[in-house]
C-alpha positions as CSV (number, residue, x, y, z in Angstrom):
1,X,-0.1,-0.2,0.0
2,X,1.7,3.5,-0.6
3,X,1.4,5.6,1.9
4,X,-0.4,8.5,0.3
5,X,-3.2,6.2,0.1
6,X,-5.7,6.1,3.6
7,X,-7.4,2.9,5.1
8,X,-11.0,2.9,3.2
9,X,-14.2,4.8,6.4
10,X,-11.2,6.3,8.7
11,X,-11.7,10.2,7.0
12,X,-15.9,9.2,7.5
13,X,-15.8,9.7,10.8
14,X,-14.3,13.4,11.1
15,X,-16.0,14.4,7.8
16,X,-18.5,16.7,8.6
17,X,-21.5,16.5,6.1
18,X,-21.8,19.4,3.4
19,X,-25.1,20.5,4.2
20,X,-24.2,21.0,8.2
21,X,-21.3,23.3,6.9
22,X,-23.7,25.6,4.1
23,X,-26.3,25.7,7.3
24,X,-23.9,26.5,9.5
25,X,-22.7,29.5,7.4
26,X,-26.4,30.7,6.2
27,X,-27.0,30.8,10.7
28,X,-23.7,32.4,10.8
29,X,-23.9,35.2,8.8
30,X,-27.6,35.3,9.7
31,X,-26.3,36.5,13.7
32,X,-23.7,38.7,11.7
33,X,-26.2,40.5,10.2
34,X,-28.3,40.4,12.9
35,X,-26.2,41.8,15.5
36,X,-24.8,45.1,12.6
37,X,-29.0,45.8,12.4
38,X,-29.4,45.9,15.9
39,X,-27.0,48.5,16.4
40,X,-27.8,50.4,13.0
41,X,-31.8,50.8,14.5
42,X,-31.5,50.9,18.3
43,X,-30.7,53.7,19.9
44,X,-27.3,55.0,22.1
45,X,-29.4,56.1,25.2
46,X,-31.6,52.9,25.3
47,X,-31.3,50.7,28.3
48,X,-30.8,54.0,30.2
49,X,-33.3,53.6,32.9
50,X,-34.0,49.8,32.6
51,X,-35.9,49.9,29.5
52,X,-36.3,52.7,28.3
53,X,-34.5,54.5,26.1
54,X,-32.7,57.4,28.4
55,X,-33.8,60.7,26.0
56,X,-37.3,60.1,25.8
57,X,-37.4,61.2,29.9
58,X,-35.7,64.5,28.6
59,X,-38.2,65.0,25.1
60,X,-41.1,64.1,27.7
61,X,-40.0,66.4,30.2
62,X,-39.9,69.4,27.5
63,X,-43.6,69.2,26.2
64,X,-46.4,71.3,27.6
65,X,-48.1,70.1,30.5
66,X,-51.8,69.6,29.5
67,X,-54.9,69.1,31.3
68,X,-58.6,68.3,29.6
69,X,-60.8,68.4,31.9
70,X,-62.6,71.4,33.4
71,X,-61.9,70.8,36.8
72,X,-60.3,67.7,39.2
73,X,-62.9,64.9,39.7
74,X,-61.8,65.1,43.5
75,X,-59.3,66.6,45.4
76,X,-58.0,67.0,48.8
77,X,-59.5,71.1,48.7
78,X,-63.2,70.2,48.5
79,X,-65.6,69.0,49.9
80,X,-67.5,65.9,49.8
81,X,-70.9,65.6,48.5
82,X,-73.3,65.0,51.0
83,X,-74.8,62.2,49.7
84,X,-71.0,60.1,50.2
85,X,-71.4,61.0,53.5
86,X,-72.9,57.8,55.0
87,X,-73.0,54.7,54.5
88,X,-75.4,51.9,52.6
89,X,-79.1,51.9,53.7
């Protein structure tokens, strides 16, 4: 037997099927694409205050306060109506 020849079947145990190699490459490319796209889409201040965008706090604080009702439904300065002072009968 020449030195360059290997015994039949010795390479089969270590050889990975071609489909597995191709699928591994596809999954690797998908993972890299996911990381790149995520880094482009997620704002830099995301996660600063938990699962929120940190810059949103300043943006919302800068908005003017709006109050749609004519008067508050109940406040500590108003008195309750007489109908609410008795228990159920």
